[in-house]
C-alpha positions as CSV (number, residue, x, y, z in Angstrom):
1,M,174.0,141.0,193.7
2,T,171.6,143.9,193.0
3,K,168.1,142.8,192.3
4,A,166.9,143.7,188.8
5,T,164.0,146.2,188.7
6,A,161.0,145.1,186.8
7,P,159.7,147.7,184.3
8,L,156.0,146.7,184.9
9,T,154.1,146.4,188.1
10,A,152.7,143.1,189.4
11,E,149.2,144.4,188.7
12,Q,150.1,145.3,185.1
13,L,151.6,141.9,184.5
14,A,148.6,140.2,186.1
15,A,146.3,142.1,183.7
16,I,148.2,140.8,180.7
17,T,148.1,137.2,181.9
18,R,144.3,137.5,181.7
19,L,144.6,138.0,177.9
20,D,145.2,135.1,175.5
21,T,147.9,135.6,172.8
22,P,145.4,136.2,169.9
23,T,143.8,139.0,172.0
24,I,147.3,140.4,172.7
25,A,148.1,140.3,169.0
26,N,144.8,142.0,168.2
27,A,145.5,144.8,170.7
28,L,149.0,145.4,169.3
29,E,147.5,145.6,165.8
30,E,145.1,148.2,167.1
31,L,148.0,150.2,168.5
32,N,149.7,150.1,165.1
33,I,153.2,150.0,166.5
34,R,154.6,147.3,164.2
35,P,153.6,145.4,161.1
36,R,150.9,142.8,161.7
37,T,153.1,140.1,160.4
38,E,155.8,140.6,163.1
39,G,156.4,139.9,166.7
40,F,154.9,136.5,167.1
41,M,156.8,133.2,166.7
42,R,156.2,130.8,163.8
43,P,154.0,127.8,164.4
44,E,157.0,125.6,164.7
45,I,157.5,127.0,168.2
46,R,154.5,125.3,169.8
47,C,153.2,124.6,173.2
48,V,154.2,121.1,174.3
49,S,152.9,121.3,177.9
50,P,149.4,121.5,179.3
51,V,148.8,125.2,180.2
52,N,145.8,127.0,181.5
53,G,145.9,130.7,180.6
54,T,148.8,132.9,179.5
55,V,152.3,132.8,180.9
56,V,154.2,136.1,180.9
57,G,157.8,136.8,181.8
58,Y,160.9,138.8,181.0
59,A,163.3,137.1,178.6
60,V,166.5,135.4,179.8
61,T,168.1,134.7,176.4
62,G,170.9,132.4,175.4
63,L,172.6,130.4,172.6
64,I,172.9,126.6,173.0
65,S,174.2,123.6,171.0
66,A,174.3,119.9,171.5
67,R,176.1,118.5,168.4
68,H,179.6,118.5,169.7
69,R,181.5,119.2,172.9
70,S,182.9,122.7,173.1
71,P,185.8,124.3,175.0
72,K,183.7,127.5,175.0
73,A,180.8,126.0,177.0
74,L,179.6,128.1,179.9
75,G,179.2,126.7,183.4
76,R,176.1,126.3,185.5
77,A,176.9,129.4,187.5
78,D,176.9,131.4,184.4
79,Y,173.4,130.3,183.7
80,W,172.1,130.9,187.2
81,N,173.7,134.4,187.2
82,A,172.2,135.2,183.8
83,I,168.7,134.3,185.1
84,V,168.9,136.5,188.2
85,A,170.2,139.4,186.1
86,I,166.8,139.7,184.6
87,P,163.7,140.9,186.6
88,A,161.2,138.3,187.7
89,P,159.0,136.7,186.5
90,R,161.4,135.3,183.9
91,M,160.9,133.4,180.7
92,V,164.0,131.5,179.5
93,V,164.3,131.9,175.7
94,L,167.1,129.8,174.0
95,H,168.2,129.6,170.4
96,D,169.7,126.3,169.4
97,I,172.5,127.0,166.9
98,D,172.1,123.5,165.6
99,Y,168.7,124.6,164.2
100,P,167.0,123.3,162.2
101,D,168.6,119.9,162.7
102,C,168.7,120.0,166.5
103,I,170.0,116.9,168.2
104,G,169.9,117.4,172.0
105,S,167.6,118.9,174.6
106,Y,168.7,121.6,177.1
107,W,165.4,121.2,178.9
108,G,164.4,118.5,181.2
109,E,163.5,117.8,184.8
110,V,166.7,119.2,186.4
111,Q,166.8,122.4,184.3
112,G,163.1,122.9,184.8
113,N,163.4,122.6,188.6
114,T,166.4,124.9,188.6
115,A,164.6,127.6,186.5
116,L,161.4,127.3,188.6
117,G,163.4,127.8,191.7
118,L,164.9,131.0,190.3
119,D,161.4,132.5,189.5
120,C,161.2,131.4,185.9
121,V,157.7,130.8,184.6
122,G,158.5,128.7,181.4
123,A,160.9,128.1,178.6
124,V,160.9,128.8,174.9
125,T,163.3,127.2,172.4
126,D,163.7,126.4,168.8
127,G,165.6,123.3,169.9
128,G,164.3,120.4,171.9
129,V,162.7,119.6,175.3
130,R,162.2,116.3,177.2
131,D,160.9,115.0,180.5
132,L,157.5,116.3,179.6
133,K,155.7,114.3,182.4
134,E,158.0,115.8,185.1
135,A,157.7,119.3,183.6
136,Q,153.9,119.0,183.8
137,E,154.1,117.8,187.4
138,M,156.3,120.7,188.5
139,G,154.2,123.2,186.6
140,F,157.0,124.4,184.3
141,P,155.7,124.7,180.7
142,F,157.7,124.4,177.5
143,W,157.3,126.0,174.1
144,A,159.6,124.2,171.6
145,K,160.2,123.1,168.1
146,D,161.1,119.5,169.0
147,V,160.6,116.9,171.7
148,M,163.7,114.8,172.1
149,V,165.0,111.8,174.0
150,S,168.7,112.7,174.5
151,H,170.5,115.8,175.7
152,G,173.5,115.0,173.4
153,Y,176.4,117.3,174.2
154,I,174.1,120.1,175.2
155,H,175.8,123.3,176.5
156,A,175.4,127.0,176.5
157,L,177.6,129.4,174.6
158,E,176.2,132.8,175.5
159,F,173.6,134.3,177.8
160,N,171.6,137.5,177.7
161,V,172.4,138.4,174.1
162,P,169.9,139.3,171.3
163,I,168.8,136.1,169.6
164,G,166.6,135.2,166.7
165,I,164.0,132.5,167.4
166,G,160.9,131.6,165.5
167,G,161.2,134.6,163.3
168,V,161.4,137.0,166.2
169,L,164.3,139.0,167.5
170,V,164.3,138.6,171.3
171,R,166.5,140.8,173.5
172,P,167.3,140.2,177.2
173,G,164.5,141.6,179.3
174,D,161.9,141.7,176.5
175,L,158.4,140.8,177.6
176,I,157.2,137.4,176.4
177,A,153.7,136.0,176.5
178,A,152.9,132.4,175.7
179,D,149.8,130.1,175.8
180,I,148.3,127.2,173.9
181,H,148.4,129.2,170.7
182,G,152.1,130.1,170.7
183,V,154.5,132.9,171.7
184,I,154.4,136.6,171.2
185,E,156.8,139.5,172.2
186,I,155.1,142.5,173.7
187,P,156.8,145.9,173.4
188,L,157.2,147.2,176.9
189,S,155.9,150.7,175.9
190,A,152.7,149.1,174.8
191,A,152.2,146.6,177.6
192,P,150.3,148.9,180.0
193,K,147.8,149.8,177.3
194,L,146.9,146.3,176.3
195,P,144.1,145.5,178.8
196,E,142.1,148.6,177.9
197,V,142.6,148.1,174.2
198,A,141.5,144.5,174.6
199,R,138.4,145.5,176.5
200,M,137.5,147.9,173.7
201,L,138.0,145.2,171.1
202,T,135.9,142.7,173.1
203,E,133.1,145.2,173.3
204,R,133.3,145.7,169.5
205,E,133.4,142.0,168.7
206,S,130.5,141.3,171.1
207,I,128.2,143.5,169.0
208,V,129.0,141.5,165.8
209,I,128.9,138.2,167.6
210,K,125.5,139.0,169.1
211,A,124.2,139.9,165.6
212,A,125.6,136.7,164.1
213,R,123.9,134.6,166.7
214,A,120.5,136.4,166.5
215,A,117.6,134.8,164.7
216,G,117.3,136.0,161.2
217,A,120.9,137.1,160.8
218,S,121.5,138.5,157.4
219,P,124.1,140.6,155.5
220,E,122.1,143.6,156.4
221,T,122.0,143.0,160.1
222,L,125.7,142.0,160.2
223,G,126.5,145.2,158.3
224,A,124.6,147.3,160.8
225,A,126.4,145.5,163.6
226,W,129.8,146.3,162.1
227,N,128.7,150.0,161.7
228,A,127.7,150.1,165.3
229,A,131.0,148.5,166.4
230,S,133.0,151.0,164.3
231,K,131.6,153.8,166.4
232,I,133.4,152.5,169.4
233,G,136.6,153.7,167.7
234,A,138.1,150.4,166.8
235,E,139.3,149.7,163.3
236,Q,137.7,146.9,161.4
237,T,140.3,144.1,161.2
238,Y,138.4,141.2,159.7
């Protein structure tokens, strides 16, 4: 099988992992490429694993269900082949069609180890996850709506198709970043620009923060700090 080509270099990805998701959101706002209310998943998709830093990967997408057995269920090999069809590092992103009343978990110790072995860095789902202790021990983080006990009749119906999850349309190969705050999709065209935009925003914010922490802070000194920050070229966003 031909190895999928990653659209970003390892250095570009590493630079993005050094940004938290709020900083990524701020940088995307500064680039003004989409409405500020889009692109990040709703708070129901929350981090349920201990994580340090930001996890970034290309989306392996799929549709799952656990409520009933299905003659249309895909096999394990379909899943594995879907994973390796996407460039590494990979983030598995699954929409549970039982949503919002999900009943079974696709994710656990076995699936986590399988995904980890195929160069996946984490999993995002609007369904359920389990085996949290084992996932933590193996270093495979989950972002999910629910934590569950059973896998029910869990099965996959489709892989690498566009899916809606947490209010975001995710396509196969989309760049996904996730941390303790949540999950955000990064347009590939914008990804290489984020570190420099984030650096500029940090410089601007540091001027205001320094003024706020200074003895004798006042509306006048804060206003002067904002004026100084605006000369860097960043739009005021607060």
